[in-house]
C-alpha positions as a printed Julia matrix, in Angstrom:
326×3 Matrix{Float64}:
  38.99   -1.78    2.98
  36.83   -3.84    0.65
  33.09   -3.7     1.37
  30.65   -6.16   -0.18
  27.04   -4.95   -0.17
  24.76   -7.94   -0.62
  21.43   -6.54    0.6
  18.85   -5.88   -2.12
  17.8    -3.15   -2.79
  20.56   -0.73   -1.8
  20.76    3.01   -2.42
  17.83    3.02   -4.83
  15.95    5.88   -3.17
  18.81    7.74   -1.48
  22.54    7.78   -2.26
  23.54    8.89    1.24
  24.38    5.36    2.44
  26.7     4.87   -0.54
  28.21    8.32   -0.02
  29.08    7.4     3.58
  31.08    4.42    2.34
  32.74    6.5    -0.37
  33.71    9.17    2.18
  35.92    6.71    4.08
  37.66    5.51    0.94
  36.1     2.06    0.84
  36.42   -0.24   -2.16
  32.73   -1.02   -2.69
  31.21   -3.96   -4.52
  27.42   -4.0    -4.77
  25.61   -7.31   -5.22
  26.48   -8.18   -8.83
  23.61  -10.65   -9.25
  20.87   -8.18   -8.37
  18.91  -10.72   -6.33
  19.0   -12.42   -2.95
  22.19  -14.46   -2.79
  22.28  -18.16   -2.06
  24.83  -19.66    0.3
  26.92  -20.71   -2.71
  26.68  -17.25   -4.28
  27.91  -15.6    -1.09
  30.7   -18.12   -0.59
  31.96  -17.31   -4.09
  31.82  -13.53   -3.57
  33.08  -13.12    0.0
  36.82  -13.99   -0.22
  38.87  -10.81    0.21
  35.96   -8.9     1.77
  36.67   -6.89    4.94
  33.12   -5.7     5.68
  29.85   -7.31    4.64
  26.75   -5.12    4.51
  24.24   -7.91    4.6
  20.61   -8.6     3.87
  18.98  -11.92    4.71
  21.25  -14.19    2.69
  22.62  -17.18    4.66
  25.87  -16.27    6.41
  26.72  -19.79    7.5
  29.83  -21.35    8.96
  30.71  -22.59    5.47
  30.46  -19.05    4.11
  32.56  -17.7     6.97
  35.2   -20.34    6.25
  35.63  -18.64    2.87
  35.69  -15.14    4.39
  39.44  -14.99    4.85
  39.54  -11.23    5.57
  36.12  -10.54    7.04
  36.09   -8.28   10.1
  32.51   -6.95   10.31
  29.02   -8.06    9.32
  26.69   -5.05    9.3
  23.14   -6.38    8.99
  20.64   -4.12    7.26
  17.66   -5.06    9.41
  16.7    -6.59   12.72
  16.56  -10.35   12.1
  19.66  -12.39   12.87
  18.45  -15.86   11.97
  20.47  -15.78    8.75
  23.77  -15.17   10.58
  25.74  -17.9    12.36
  26.64  -15.66   15.28
  28.75  -18.24   17.1
  30.78  -19.02   13.99
  31.31  -15.28   13.46
  32.49  -14.81   17.03
  34.84  -17.79   16.78
  36.46  -16.07   13.8
  36.58  -12.68   15.59
  34.09  -11.15   13.17
  32.03   -8.34   14.74
  28.29   -8.23   14.01
  26.02   -5.17   14.09
  22.39   -4.65   13.12
  19.7    -1.96   12.78
  16.93   -3.03   15.18
  14.97    0.23   15.44
  14.91    1.44   11.85
  12.45   -1.05   10.29
   9.96   -1.12   13.15
   7.59    1.74   12.1
   7.13    0.42    8.58
   6.59   -3.2     9.63
   4.07   -2.21   12.29
   2.08   -0.06    9.86
   2.02   -2.81    7.23
   0.73   -5.2     9.88
  -2.21   -2.92   10.64
  -2.91   -2.62    6.93
  -2.94   -6.39    6.55
  -5.35   -6.74    9.48
  -7.8    -4.31    7.9
  -7.4    -5.9     4.48
  -8.18   -9.38    5.8
 -11.13   -8.16    7.86
 -12.66   -6.38    4.85
 -11.49   -8.74    2.06
 -10.09   -5.81    0.08
  -7.54   -7.96   -1.75
 -10.22  -10.43   -2.88
 -12.55   -7.61   -3.96
  -9.71   -6.15   -6.03
  -9.09   -9.52   -7.7
 -12.78  -10.1    -8.4
 -13.3    -6.64   -9.87
 -10.33   -7.1   -12.2
 -12.09  -10.28  -13.33
 -15.26   -8.31  -14.04
 -17.13   -9.52  -10.96
 -18.88   -6.93   -8.78
 -19.29   -8.31   -5.28
 -19.54   -6.4    -2.02
 -18.1    -8.3     0.93
 -19.35   -8.01    4.47
 -16.48   -7.5     6.89
 -15.65   -6.5    10.43
 -13.95   -3.55   12.1
 -10.93   -3.82   14.37
 -13.06   -2.79   17.34
 -15.31   -5.84   16.87
 -12.65   -8.53   17.19
 -10.17   -9.94   19.69
  -6.62   -9.41   18.48
  -3.72  -11.54   19.67
  -0.16  -10.2    19.48
   2.63  -12.75   19.91
   5.83  -10.88   20.77
   6.12   -7.48   22.47
   9.4    -6.26   21.07
   9.9    -3.12   19.02
   7.36   -4.08   16.37
   4.76   -5.91   18.45
   4.52   -3.05   20.95
   4.11   -0.57   18.08
   1.29   -2.65   16.65
  -0.49   -2.5    20.02
   0.01    1.28   20.11
  -1.55    1.64   16.65
  -4.47   -0.6    17.62
  -5.13    1.69   20.59
  -5.79    4.45   18.08
  -8.66    2.37   16.71
 -10.18    2.04   20.21
  -9.75   -1.74   20.14
 -11.35   -3.19   23.25
  -9.87   -6.69   23.28
  -6.14   -7.14   22.75
  -4.33  -10.21   24.05
  -0.53  -10.07   24.21
   2.11  -12.68   24.94
   5.89  -12.59   25.29
   8.29  -15.22   26.61
  10.33  -12.55   28.39
   8.66  -11.78   31.75
  10.64   -8.53   31.99
   8.91   -7.08   28.93
   6.23   -4.71   30.14
   2.62   -5.09   29.08
   1.56   -2.03   27.07
  -1.03    0.22   28.67
  -3.22    2.51   26.6
  -6.24    4.46   27.89
  -8.37    3.77   24.82
  -8.18   -0.01   24.83
  -8.01   -3.09   27.01
  -4.74   -5.05   26.82
  -4.36   -8.35   28.66
  -1.15  -10.34   29.12
  -1.85  -14.05   28.59
  -0.1   -17.29   27.7
   0.26  -17.96   23.99
  -2.18  -20.89   24.12
  -4.93  -18.51   25.23
  -4.27  -16.41   22.15
  -4.6   -19.52   20.0
  -7.98  -20.29   21.59
  -9.55  -16.83   21.85
  -8.17  -14.48   19.2
  -9.94  -13.59   15.96
  -6.69  -12.17   14.57
  -3.26  -13.56   15.49
  -0.24  -11.46   14.53
   3.3   -12.76   14.99
   6.19  -10.49   16.0
   9.02  -12.74   17.22
  12.42  -13.7    15.83
  13.03  -17.04   14.15
  15.06  -19.37   16.36
  15.12  -23.09   17.12
  12.55  -22.37   19.85
  10.15  -20.55   17.5
  10.6   -22.68   14.37
   7.18  -24.18   13.52
   5.59  -22.37   16.46
   2.31  -22.68   14.58
   1.58  -26.04   12.98
  -1.58  -28.05   12.39
  -1.71  -28.77   16.12
  -1.94  -25.1    17.07
  -4.3   -24.33   14.19
  -6.72  -26.94   15.54
  -6.95  -24.89   18.74
  -7.98  -21.74   16.88
 -11.36  -20.31   15.99
 -12.65  -21.41   12.56
 -12.66  -17.8    11.28
  -9.27  -16.82   12.7
  -6.98  -14.63   10.59
  -3.23  -15.29   10.81
  -0.63  -12.62   10.04
   3.12  -13.12    9.82
   5.39  -10.14    9.17
   8.27  -11.47   11.27
  10.08  -14.44    9.73
   9.24  -17.39    7.53
   9.41  -20.74    9.28
   7.49  -19.62   12.36
   4.24  -20.74   10.73
   4.58  -24.12    9.03
   3.73  -23.24    5.42
   2.47  -26.71    4.5
   0.11  -26.8     7.48
  -1.04  -23.26    6.72
  -1.84  -24.24    3.14
  -3.8   -27.27    4.29
  -5.81  -25.15    6.74
  -6.58  -22.53    4.1
  -7.43  -25.12    1.47
  -9.83  -26.86    3.84
 -11.24  -23.48    4.95
 -10.33  -24.44    8.49
  -9.34  -20.8     9.12
 -10.69  -17.55    7.78
  -7.56  -16.37    6.04
  -3.92  -15.38    6.34
  -1.52  -12.62    5.37
   2.1   -13.64    4.86
   4.96  -11.22    4.19
   7.84  -13.59    5.0
   8.63  -17.09    3.82
  10.95  -19.93    4.68
  12.54  -19.72    1.23
  12.54  -16.42   -0.64
  11.62  -15.47   -3.32
   8.56  -17.62   -2.57
   6.92  -19.85   -5.15
   4.54  -22.42   -3.74
   0.97  -23.54   -3.15
   0.02  -20.4    -1.21
   0.33  -18.47   -4.49
  -2.97  -19.94   -5.61
  -5.02  -19.23   -2.49
  -7.49  -16.32   -2.62
  -7.82  -16.47    1.17
  -4.1   -15.86    1.63
  -2.79  -12.33    1.08
   0.87  -12.5     0.03
   3.44   -9.7     0.01
   7.09   -9.96   -1.0
   8.93   -9.42    2.33
   8.14   -5.72    2.08
   7.45   -4.93    5.73
  10.4    -2.54    5.99
  10.09   -1.23    2.44
   8.96    2.31    3.09
  11.37    4.88    1.68
  12.21    6.42    5.05
  12.67    3.18    7.0
  14.63    1.42    4.28
  16.94    4.41    3.88
  17.44    4.61    7.65
  18.35    0.92    7.77
  20.96    1.37    5.05
  22.3     4.56    6.65
  22.75    2.93   10.06
  24.53   -0.1     8.6
  26.86    2.08    6.53
  27.54    4.36    9.49
  28.63    1.3    11.47
  30.93    0.28    8.63
  32.43    3.78    8.55
  32.98    3.73   12.32
  34.73    0.41   12.04
  37.04    1.69    9.3
  37.86    4.78   11.41
  38.55    2.62   14.49
  35.58    4.07   16.35
  33.32    2.02   18.66
  30.29    0.39   17.05
  26.95    1.76   18.25
  24.65   -1.12   17.31
  26.57   -4.28   18.07
  24.44   -7.39   18.43
  23.75   -7.76   22.18
  25.34  -10.54   24.18
  21.97  -12.19   24.85
  21.68  -13.06   21.16
  24.9   -15.06   21.38
  23.76  -16.66   24.63
  20.5   -17.76   23.01
  22.48  -19.55   20.31
  24.59  -21.32   22.93
  21.59  -22.53   24.94
């Protein structure tokens, strides 16, 4: 079977994922452009492909129309907003993903971004490289109210890490009433509506998937409800915070700052690049060696199972398809 690996990077730190594909006799093509593919790029490359080991490139209905042999999309990662699940199902293309593997790295980066924003480490670094010695006053995690939007794999891990800092005021919100509120002996966690987080939190961290319901969840309207020194963090998906409204708020110093790891269009080039009060990282939440390797391994293991006619272990759950149909 022909396997097209589009995710970038792939196999840079560990060859085991590639060796798994080689062991089942696959004909492997690794992203020949060495960058994130556009919809047009993928449409040109995908004809004749049986299995796609995918990153976050757009797997649209138009792309799937060109995928004349495609049988499996194995997503390297947790987000599914880039995949037209209903179009894949209509064409009898199976879809798997790796929901657990990236969670530890993304959660740890989130904590790092919180501390960085509270202490202005990134601005101090910039100033010192410019020859300016300035010592910023900051705050500790225990001094602030932290709002977590989304209690899935990553959001719940973030709360667990915050408990280790003895945080005394954590507000959490999730649209799924069946998701349990985390309980930790060292900190106080309260389940609230998302609007209460907007009003009361000093730090707001987003951990939800991008969907029609969450697109532009935070715009100028929500920002107006927030404290003037609030710090916004997004390590989930671009498009959840309206980037234009975020820029306007930062430029007007309406909020204290932001940390953004994910963007609506990547690689990102835009007005946020010039804002000292906005810490930017290049969608690197999952980019620890162990987590990235595990993501690649799990996706390649699914591809190998498929080739050997074995059941998939990480198929996208039915509720994801139902959410697209709603």
